[in-house]
C-alpha positions, 0 to 999 in steps of 0.5 A: 374422604374421611367424614368429620365426627361433628359433620364439619366440612374441611375447606381451604381459602388463600392456601390455608386449610380450615377445619370447617366452613364456619372457621373459614367464614370468620377468617374472611370476616377478619380479613375484611375488618383488617382491610377496613382498618378496624383491626391491625392484624390477627393470628391463627391457631395460637397455642396456649400451654397448660399443665401436664403438657396439655396444649389448647389452640385458639382459632384466632387472636385478634389485635384491634385498632383501638389496642385491645386484643381478643381471643376467638374460638369458632365453635359448632360443638362445645365438647366436654374437653373444649369446656375443660380446656377453656376453663383452664386457659381462662384461669391460667391466663388473664384472657377471656375466650369468645366463642364465635 
C-alpha cells in the first residue's frame, strides 16, 4: 500500500473512493443534511478551469434548501499550490471556497 505524503488514509463509502477519512466524514454529513431537507443536493469533485490549462477541483458543491450554493474543500494540509489555486478561483469566479 502506498503511503500518502500528508498521512491521509484513503477510504471508501457507498462505492465512492475518498482521498481521506475527513473527506468521507463530510460526505456522510452532507448525506444526513440532505435526508433532513437542509440541502437539496450536492456534487463531488467539481472542476473549475483556470488559465494556462490548469484545473482546480473542489471537493463539494452544496445546493442548500434556501437556494444558496456553497463550495467546500476538505483540507488537512493547506499546500502552497492549493492556496494559489484557491486565490485564482476566487478571483476568476464569483464564489468563496469554504475550507472544512
